[in-house]
Z-matrix of the N, CA and C atoms (Angstrom, degrees):
N
C 1 1.450
C 2 1.515 1 111.16
N 3 1.331 2 118.21 1 12.26
C 4 1.455 3 122.06 2 -177.29
C 5 1.519 4 112.43 3 -79.74
N 6 1.317 5 114.66 4 -115.37
C 7 1.459 6 121.09 5 -175.83
C 8 1.517 7 112.18 6 -77.42
N 9 1.310 8 114.07 7 -171.14
C 10 1.465 9 119.31 8 -177.86
C 11 1.520 10 109.31 9 -91.66
N 12 1.319 11 115.86 10 132.14
C 13 1.456 12 121.04 11 179.45
C 14 1.527 13 109.90 12 -88.56
N 15 1.312 14 116.49 13 175.77
C 16 1.458 15 121.85 14 178.23
C 17 1.523 16 110.86 15 -60.27
N 18 1.314 17 117.56 16 -36.97
C 19 1.467 18 121.82 17 179.32
C 20 1.528 19 110.35 18 -61.82
N 21 1.313 20 118.17 19 -41.65
C 22 1.462 21 121.30 20 178.60
C 23 1.532 22 111.37 21 -62.76
N 24 1.351 23 116.41 22 -42.72
C 25 1.457 24 120.12 23 179.42
C 26 1.530 25 111.41 24 -64.44
N 27 1.319 26 117.54 25 -37.51
C 28 1.464 27 121.05 26 178.16
C 29 1.522 28 110.51 27 -65.01
N 30 1.315 29 117.43 28 -43.13
C 31 1.469 30 121.08 29 177.55
C 32 1.526 31 110.65 30 -61.19
N 33 1.325 32 117.15 31 -43.81
C 34 1.467 33 120.58 32 179.20
C 35 1.524 34 110.15 33 -63.53
N 36 1.325 35 118.20 34 -42.29
C 37 1.460 36 122.19 35 178.92
C 38 1.530 37 111.29 36 -61.53
N 39 1.319 38 117.51 37 -42.25
C 40 1.465 39 121.41 38 178.31
C 41 1.532 40 110.36 39 -63.48
N 42 1.303 41 117.61 40 -42.50
C 43 1.469 42 120.92 41 179.37
C 44 1.526 43 110.28 42 -64.45
N 45 1.328 44 117.17 43 -41.89
C 46 1.471 45 120.48 44 178.69
C 47 1.519 46 110.38 45 -63.00
N 48 1.319 47 118.00 46 -42.81
C 49 1.468 48 121.19 47 178.57
C 50 1.521 49 110.48 48 -62.38
N 51 1.320 50 117.65 49 -41.30
C 52 1.463 51 120.10 50 179.45
C 53 1.529 52 111.72 51 -66.82
N 54 1.318 53 117.06 52 -39.56
C 55 1.467 54 120.59 53 -177.48
C 56 1.528 55 111.06 54 -76.19
N 57 1.313 56 117.63 55 -49.07
C 58 1.460 57 121.58 56 -174.30
C 59 1.527 58 112.85 57 -82.78
N 60 1.294 59 117.50 58 -31.80
C 61 1.456 60 120.79 59 -174.83
C 62 1.520 61 110.00 60 88.84
N 63 1.312 62 117.34 61 143.90
C 64 1.473 63 120.20 62 -176.09
C 65 1.529 64 113.39 63 -66.51
N 66 1.319 65 118.45 64 -24.23
C 67 1.468 66 119.56 65 -178.05
C 68 1.535 67 111.77 66 -74.74
N 69 1.316 68 118.32 67 -24.98
C 70 1.464 69 121.32 68 -177.64
C 71 1.520 70 112.98 69 -95.11
N 72 1.317 71 118.53 70 -5.94
C 73 1.465 72 120.66 71 -178.39
C 74 1.534 73 113.32 72 -65.05
N 75 1.351 74 120.34 73 -40.73
C 76 1.472 75 117.79 74 177.57
C 77 1.531 76 112.66 75 -60.80
N 78 1.327 77 117.13 76 -39.46
C 79 1.463 78 119.89 77 178.03
C 80 1.518 79 111.07 78 -65.93
N 81 1.316 80 116.61 79 -38.19
C 82 1.457 81 120.94 80 178.29
C 83 1.526 82 110.42 81 -64.33
N 84 1.327 83 117.19 82 -42.60
C 85 1.461 84 121.39 83 177.82
C 86 1.520 85 112.12 84 -64.12
N 87 1.329 86 116.02 85 -41.42
C 88 1.456 87 120.58 86 178.85
C 89 1.529 88 110.63 87 -63.54
N 90 1.315 89 116.70 88 -45.36
C 91 1.460 90 120.81 89 179.75
C 92 1.523 91 111.20 90 -63.08
N 93 1.318 92 116.17 91 -41.14
C 94 1.458 93 120.54 92 179.03
C 95 1.526 94 110.86 93 -64.30
N 96 1.337 95 116.67 94 -42.36
C 97 1.467 96 120.82 95 178.21
C 98 1.519 97 112.10 96 -62.84
N 99 1.342 98 116.77 97 -42.62
C 100 1.469 99 120.33 98 178.53
C 101 1.526 100 111.22 99 -65.05
N 102 1.323 101 116.01 100 -37.91
C 103 1.459 102 119.47 101 179.13
C 104 1.520 103 110.95 102 -65.78
N 105 1.315 104 117.28 103 -41.02
C 106 1.469 105 120.78 104 179.57
C 107 1.525 106 109.94 105 -66.32
N 108 1.358 107 116.90 106 -42.71
C 109 1.459 108 119.96 107 178.04
C 110 1.529 109 111.14 108 -61.92
N 111 1.326 110 116.68 109 -43.39
C 112 1.458 111 120.58 110 178.89
C 113 1.513 112 111.76 111 -63.20
N 114 1.310 113 116.42 112 -38.53
C 115 1.462 114 120.85 113 178.47
C 116 1.523 115 110.68 114 -64.54
N 117 1.336 116 116.61 115 -43.38
C 118 1.467 117 120.06 116 179.38
C 119 1.526 118 110.76 117 -64.70
N 120 1.336 119 116.85 118 -40.35
C 121 1.462 120 119.69 119 178.01
C 122 1.518 121 110.44 120 -65.85
N 123 1.310 122 116.73 121 -36.11
C 124 1.456 123 120.30 122 177.89
C 125 1.516 124 112.17 123 -66.09
N 126 1.316 125 116.60 124 -35.13
C 127 1.462 126 120.07 125 177.04
C 128 1.522 127 110.58 126 -67.57
N 129 1.326 128 116.73 127 -39.51
C 130 1.458 129 120.13 128 178.42
C 131 1.521 130 110.33 129 -69.27
N 132 1.325 131 116.39 130 -44.01
C 133 1.460 132 121.33 131 179.31
C 134 1.512 133 113.66 132 72.73
N 135 1.322 134 118.13 133 2.01
C 136 1.457 135 121.15 134 -176.50
C 137 1.523 136 112.17 135 -71.41
N 138 1.302 137 117.67 136 -42.81
C 139 1.464 138 120.88 137 -173.50
C 140 1.523 139 111.38 138 -62.82
N 141 1.303 140 117.64 139 -44.02
C 142 1.456 141 121.51 140 -177.71
C 143 1.525 142 110.04 141 -66.95
N 144 1.314 143 117.50 142 -45.74
C 145 1.458 144 121.13 143 -177.98
C 146 1.522 145 111.04 144 -65.87
N 147 1.337 146 117.45 145 -41.33
C 148 1.457 147 120.91 146 -179.14
C 149 1.513 148 110.11 147 -64.91
N 150 1.318 149 117.94 148 -44.19
C 151 1.456 150 121.51 149 -179.83
C 152 1.520 151 110.45 150 -62.59
N 153 1.290 152 118.10 151 -44.54
C 154 1.465 153 121.34 152 -179.46
C 155 1.523 154 110.18 153 -65.74
N 156 1.328 155 117.19 154 -40.73
C 157 1.457 156 121.02 155 179.52
C 158 1.531 157 110.47 156 -64.16
N 159 1.350 158 117.46 157 -41.77
C 160 1.463 159 120.96 158 178.65
C 161 1.524 160 110.43 159 -63.58
N 162 1.326 161 117.23 160 -42.20
C 163 1.460 162 120.45 161 179.14
C 164 1.518 163 111.49 162 -64.86
N 165 1.314 164 117.32 163 -38.58
C 166 1.462 165 120.32 164 179.03
C 167 1.524 166 110.85 165 -67.13
N 168 1.342 167 116.36 166 -39.54
C 169 1.463 168 119.91 167 178.80
C 170 1.525 169 111.33 168 -67.21
N 171 1.325 170 117.39 169 -32.04
C 172 1.455 171 121.66 170 179.68
C 173 1.519 172 111.70 171 -85.18
N 174 1.321 173 117.95 172 -5.79
C 175 1.457 174 121.54 173 179.77
C 176 1.512 175 113.65 174 81.28
N 177 1.320 176 117.37 175 15.29
C 178 1.468 177 121.41 176 179.97
C 179 1.521 178 109.53 177 -87.76
N 180 1.323 179 114.94 178 151.87
C 181 1.461 180 119.98 179 174.88
C 182 1.519 181 108.87 180 -86.81
N 183 1.312 182 116.11 181 143.44
C 184 1.454 183 121.41 182 175.05
C 185 1.519 184 108.24 183 -103.04
N 186 1.335 185 118.23 184 161.30
C 187 1.463 186 119.89 185 176.84
C 188 1.526 187 112.54 186 -56.60
N 189 1.321 188 117.28 187 -31.68
C 190 1.463 189 120.24 188 178.72
C 191 1.516 190 110.06 189 -67.14
N 192 1.347 191 117.32 190 -37.40
C 193 1.460 192 120.53 191 178.55
C 194 1.523 193 110.44 192 -63.51
N 195 1.346 194 116.41 193 -42.45
C 196 1.460 195 120.58 194 179.56
C 197 1.519 196 111.60 195 -62.04
N 198 1.339 197 116.64 196 -42.35
C 199 1.459 198 119.55 197 -178.74
C 200 1.527 199 110.79 198 -69.08
N 201 1.329 200 117.59 199 -36.01
C 202 1.454 201 120.34 200 178.06
C 203 1.524 202 110.52 201 -67.37
N 204 1.330 203 116.54 202 -38.87
C 205 1.455 204 120.15 203 179.27
C 206 1.525 205 110.28 204 -67.16
N 207 1.323 206 117.33 205 -38.47
C 208 1.461 207 121.05 206 179.49
C 209 1.528 208 110.61 207 -65.15
N 210 1.331 209 117.18 208 -35.00
C 211 1.456 210 120.44 209 179.59
C 212 1.520 211 111.26 210 -71.90
N 213 1.342 212 117.98 211 -31.31
C 214 1.450 213 121.48 212 -177.62
C 215 1.524 214 112.25 213 -81.77
N 216 1.330 215 118.09 214 -26.66
C 217 1.453 216 121.62 215 -177.30
C 218 1.519 217 109.73 216 -82.54
N 219 1.328 218 118.66 217 121.48
C 220 1.469 219 119.59 218 179.00
C 221 1.525 220 110.21 219 -73.41
N 222 1.320 221 118.03 220 149.10
C 223 1.462 222 120.41 221 -179.95
C 224 1.530 223 110.22 222 -67.32
N 225 1.336 224 115.10 223 146.26
C 226 1.470 225 120.36 224 179.75
C 227 1.520 226 109.36 225 -74.03
N 228 1.352 227 116.10 226 145.46
C 229 1.456 228 120.88 227 178.10
C 230 1.524 229 109.37 228 -72.68
N 231 1.322 230 115.20 229 142.90
C 232 1.456 231 120.09 230 177.37
C 233 1.537 232 108.31 231 -79.36
N 234 1.328 233 116.54 232 139.89
C 235 1.472 234 118.32 233 176.93
C 236 1.527 235 109.45 234 -70.10
N 237 1.322 236 115.84 235 141.33
C 238 1.463 237 120.62 236 -179.47
C 239 1.516 238 109.11 237 -85.63
N 240 1.318 239 115.41 238 138.04
C 241 1.473 240 119.17 239 178.47
C 242 1.522 241 109.00 240 -90.43
N 243 1.354 242 116.71 241 151.59
C 244 1.464 243 121.90 242 -177.75
C 245 1.508 244 112.01 243 -92.24
N 246 1.305 245 121.61 244 14.22
C 247 1.457 246 121.78 245 -175.98
C 248 1.476 247 113.98 246 -72.77
């Protein structure tokens, strides 16, 4: 009654094939692999920090800089109409 045996994994695989269809399984595997890679990169945090540091050294704006600037800039007042 502990972990999952090979028989359990085979049953799950058959159910996934029936639900998803064999033509969509490669796309599902690719998406899952990309998600796992992205998660691992997020845990490391190196890629994001290095990219931002390179952009700052080159004098480029990052999307985070744009969003911070938008938050700091107050919205312009609308002109009042005389109607």
